[in-house]
C-alpha positions in Angstrom: -14.8 -9.9 -59.4 -15.9 -13.2 -60.8 -19.0 -13.7 -62.8 -21.9 -16.3 -62.7 -24.3 -17.1 -65.4 -28.0 -18.1 -64.4 -30.2 -19.7 -66.6 -34.0 -20.7 -65.7 -34.7 -24.3 -66.4 -37.7 -25.2 -64.7 -41.2 -23.3 -64.4 -42.1 -20.8 -61.7 -45.9 -22.2 -62.1 -46.8 -23.3 -58.6 -43.7 -22.3 -56.9 -44.1 -19.9 -53.5 -44.5 -16.2 -54.2 -41.2 -15.2 -52.7 -39.4 -17.5 -55.3 -41.1 -15.9 -58.3 -40.0 -12.5 -56.7 -36.6 -13.7 -56.2 -36.6 -14.7 -60.1 -37.9 -11.2 -60.7 -34.8 -9.4 -58.8 -32.3 -11.7 -60.4 -34.0 -10.5 -64.0 -35.2 -13.7 -65.3 -38.8 -13.1 -66.7 -39.2 -16.2 -68.9 -38.2 -19.9 -69.1 -34.6 -20.7 -70.6 -33.7 -17.0 -70.1 -30.0 -16.2 -69.2 -28.7 -13.2 -67.0 -25.1 -12.8 -65.7 -24.4 -11.2 -62.2 -21.2 -10.7 -60.3 -20.4 -13.4 -57.8 -21.2 -11.7 -54.7 -22.9 -13.5 -51.2 -26.3 -12.0 -52.1 -26.5 -13.3 -55.7 -25.2 -16.6 -54.7 -28.0 -16.7 -51.4 -30.9 -15.8 -53.9 -29.6 -18.5 -56.3 -29.0 -21.1 -53.2 -32.6 -20.7 -52.6 -33.7 -21.1 -56.3 -31.2 -24.2 -57.3 -34.1 -26.6 -58.1 -35.2 -23.8 -60.8 -31.9 -22.5 -62.4 -28.8 -23.8 -63.6 -25.4 -21.8 -62.7 -22.4 -21.4 -64.4 -19.2 -19.8 -62.9 -17.4 -17.8 -65.7 
């Protein structure tokens, strides 16, 4: 299965609580942290909601 690399590039301060929880569910705890996940519909749905806060790279 393909992988995606997700990096937080904008602060979660001032964002709605559900977006903060999605970042935590992805495993992102602080700015400029990078995590890798499988390219699944669930992960991509979360990333789509957070596209203004994160950078996505396909691996």
